[in-house]
N, C-alpha and C positions, 0 to 999 in steps of 0.2 A: 727350273731351267737346268740344262743339262751342261756337263763338261765332256770335251771330247779329245781325243787326240789328234796330233797333226795330220795323221792319216785318216781322220774322221771317223775312227771306230767309239761305238757310244762309251760312255765310262759312268763313273758314279755321280750322283744328281748333288748338286750344291744349291743352298737356298738362295734365291734372288742375285743371283750372280753370272755373268759369263766368262767361262773359263776357256784356256786352249792351253793344252801340253805341247811344248816345242822340244825338239833336240837336234842334235846335229853330230855327227862324227866330222871333226874340223879336217876335212878334204874339200876340194874344189867341187866334186861330183857327189859328195856325201847326202845332199838334199836335195827337194825338187821345191820349185816355188809353188804358192797355193794356185790353184785353178781359178780363184778369183782375181778379177782384173786389180793390179796395183792401182792404189789412189792415195794422193799425198793427203797428210792431215790438214784439215783447213785452219788456215790461220785465224786466231781469235782477235780481233781489233781490240779487246780490252785488256790483253795481256801487259802492255807496259804499264797500264793504270793501276794494275795488280802487284806491280813489282814492290811497292810498298803501301799496306792498306791500313797503316796506324797501329802496328801489332804492340804489344805490352812491352817488348825488349827495347824499342825505340821510343818508347813515351815519354822520355827525359827531354828530347830535343826541343820539341814545340814550346813546352813552359819554359824551358831557359832560356831561349831565344826571346819569347816575349818580355821577359824581365830584363834582358840585355838591352833591348830597343827601346823600352819604355825609360829605362835610365838614360840610355844614349840621347833619346829627343828631350828629356828634361834637363840633362847636363847642357845641352847645346839649345835649348829654346826652340827646337825645331817641331814642326806639326806631325812628320812621319819620317819612319826611318827603316832599313831593310838590310838584311844579312844575306849576302850572296854566297852560295856554294859552287866553287869552280873546280873542286877536286874531288874525286869519287869516294874517297876514304875520310870521312869525319865523324867515324866512330859509330856508325849504324849496322846493325845487323841485317837490315835489308835495305837496299838504297832506295831512294825516291827518285822516280823516272819520270822525266816529262817527255811529252812527245812535239817535237819540231818536225814538220814536213814528212811526216810519217816514219821519223827515225826518233830511238830513243836517246836522251839526253841526261846524263846524271847532274848536270848543272841546275841549281835551282836557287829560288829567292823567296826569302820568307819577309813580309811586310808588316808592319805596325802603324796604325794611323790614329790619330787623336780620337779617343773616346773608345776605342776598340778593344775588345777583350781577345787576349790570346793574340796569333799571328795567322796571315793568310799566305798560302804558297801559291806561286805564280812563276812564270819565265817571261818577264816583258822584254829586257833589252841587259844583255851581258857586255857590250862593247865598254862601257865606262868601267866598270868592275874589272874586267881584263886588262885594261891600261893600267889601272890602278896598282894592281898587284905585280905589275912589272916595273914598278918605282922601289921595290924592296920594302924597307921599313918606312918609306917616307909617306906622309900623308899627302892625299890628293885633295884639293880644294879648288872648286870653280865656283866664283861668285854668280856669273849669268852664263848658265848652260845655253840658253837660245842662241846667245850671240858668239858662242865658242866655235872657232873655225875647224875644229876638230870632231865636236859632238853635238853642234847645232842641230844636225837633222836627224838626230839619233831618236829612237822610238820614246825615251824616256822625255824628250825635249817636245815631241811634236804631238804627242799622244797623251792619253791620261797614263801618269797624274800630273802631267805638263810641269816638268820641273825646271825650275830657273837656279837654284842653288842647289851644289851637290858638294858633299864633302864623304871621304872615305879612309879608313884606316886598313893596311892589308893585314890579313890573318895568313901567318906563315907559321907551318911547323917546326919542330926543332930539326928535322932532317932537311927541311928547305922547302917542303912541298906548299904550294900556294893554295891554300884553303880556300880563301875567299876574302870578301871584305864586310866590314861593320861600316854602315853608310848612315847619314842623315840628310834631308832634303827638305827644300822649302819651295813655295812658289813664288817668293819674292826674291829679288835681288838683295845679297847680303854677305857679309863675312862673319868667321867665328872671332871671338876675342881670344887672346891668349890662354885665359882659364878654361875656356870651352875646348880649344884643341887639346890641351893637356889633359882634360877630362875625358875626352873622346878616345885619345891614344892609350890611355892607362885601362879605360874598358876593354878595348881592342887586345889588349895584353891579357887581359882577365879572360876574355872569352876564348882566345888561344889556348890558354891553360888549359879551360873547361873541355875543349875539343880535345886537346892532345891527350888528356886524362881517359876519356873515352875511345879515343883509338887505340891506347894502349891496353886497355879493358877487352876492347875487342879482339885485339891480336891474341892475348892469353885465351880467352874464351875460344877463340879459333882453333887455337892448338889443342883445346880439348875435345873438339869436335873433328878432327881430322886423323885419319888413320896413319900411324908414322911409317908405315913401309910403303903404302901405295899412294899416298898423299891426296886421296878422296875421302869422303866422308866416313866416319865410323859409324858403329851400331847407336851411340847416343845420338848422334847428329841425324841418323836415319828416322828413329823414332821421334824426333822433334819436328822433322820435315814432314813425316807422315801425317802428323796431327796436324800442322797447318796446312798441307794440301788437303786434308778431310774437310775441315773447316770451310776451306774455300770450295770444294766441289758441292758442301751443302748450301752454301751462300749464293753461289753463281749459277747453280744448276747446271753443272756442266761434268762430262764423264771424267773418270778417273781410272787410270790402268797402272799395273806394275808388272814388272817382270823379275823372275828369280833367277840366278845363273849359278851353276856349280860345275866345278871341275871334276871330270870322272877320273878316278884312279890315281888322285893327287897324291896318297900315301905311296901308293907305287913309285910315283915319279920320285918323290923326296927319297924314299929307300934306295932308289937306284942312282940317283944322281946327287943326292946330297940335298941338306935343308938351302943352303945358299943359291942352289940352283931353283928350288922351288920360289924362294922369295923373289927371285927375278923372274920367274914365271908370272907371278901374280902381279908383280909392277907393270910387266909389260902388257898382261891382259885388262888390266884397269885402263890403260891408255888406249887399247883397242876397243873397249866397251863404252869409252867417252866419245869416241870420234864420230858415231853417227847421231849424237844426241843434239837436242837444242838447248838454248841458255837456261831456259825454265823446266827442263828435265833435271833429274837429281840421280847421281849415283853413288853408292855407299858400299864399303866393304861389310857385309852384314855378319860375318864371322868366319874364321879359317880359310877355307877356298870358295867361299859362297859370296856372291855380288846381288845387291838389290838395286834395282831401279823404278824411280818413280815418275809417271809420264802424266803431267798435269792436261787436261782439255784433250785427254786422246781417249777415242773409242775403242772398239774390239778390232776394227780393222787397221787403224794406225798402231796400235800395239802388234799386231801380226807384221805390219811393215817395219817397225823398228827392230823386232827379232829377225826378221830375214837380213835386214842391213847389217845387223851385228853379225851373223853366220858369214855374209861376204866378207865382212872386214875381216874376220879372225881367219877365214880360208886364205885371203891373201898373204897373211903372215908367214914367213919362214921362221917357225919357232925352233930353238935351239934343242940339242938332244935327239928330239923325237916329236912326230905328232901329238897333239893332245886331242882329248874330247870334252866338250860341254854339254850341260843339258839345261835346258830352259823351260820354264814355267810361267804362264801368263794370267793375270784375272784382271777383268775390267768390270766396274760398276757404273751403271749410269743413273741420272738423277729420279728416275721413277722407281728405283729398286731400292728395298730397305734392309740395309745391314749396317754394321760398324766397320771402322778400319781394320779392326782385329780380324773381321772375317775375310776382307780383302787380303791382307797378308797370308794369312792361313790357307786361303784357297790357292794363292800364287806359289806358296812353298809346296802345299800338296801335290799341284799339278806338277811342280819339278821333280819332287821326290818319286812320285810314280811313274814318271816317264823316264828316270834314271834308273830306277829298279826294275822296270818293265820291259825291258830289252836284254839280248843276251850280253853276257859278259865277254870282253875282249881278251883273249887269250893270247894276242900276239906279244 
């Protein structure tokens, strides 16, 4: 399979991979669109469901919830229980995302029923739990949900699991974030005893502490994965994300593309205008590079003045479209001191091709390097 420059000239062969070299002088008239008609990347219906596919980093959550829900049901003599997540940050590296009316929702529910091993995740009805967290630290207890004027018509009451009794402890973070609720339920009308209420509240405080601990660890981990200058991913986070996306590419048989972007003559820019000006340029460029990306795309500072973009579920045409949008975005910017130049290299691998992610990375980097050094030097 061949690699070609943006102008269509034949270049070196790369094994089992489609490549394109791209480059631009950052002026509005410095590039031409491809003659091929533009085509939007096709949305992938499964994208939301793949937002968390049970990675190792988040494997702690469901076993922990199974234990807490089992204890809560035993303490309260309830046949089933549920933990609701109402805040996006509960210490996960990758959010679980549900789909409601075609839109993503970071709220989730984990259920445990009598005799069940583990927990099951769903999104039945959040109205009761949303109301419960608005009560601060106070427990919510409804002895007969189906006759309750506020929630008698709720989905929990009128469909499976046909809840009659509902009790919930709010889960609140140290900074006041309403994380969710720890709930026990029954299909019969009842109330909790004083000892059961006390036990459920204490379990709620323990669950809060566990979630808060993971939130703190996740923030610390995120700091180690973030470039301190540009506030985007660093090289370590890029390496981790590339492995994740490669695994997903193999599992789901979807194309995967990568762009490498480099600032030309950056050393000259630093020498002329100073390192603070160079830092400001990289920070601004990171914002510009991020502007045309989807939420599922990933941008990182690969090193120095070089950036890398991972584009899941994106074929060769889609990668070219992203590169074109980046050029247009950069061309619209009024850069301080002087105009700049960037070089781009792109690589795409499709499900039928046999290679590894090192080859994908190397191909994109080589495409950028050859384009960068294959054109006349700017003497202005």
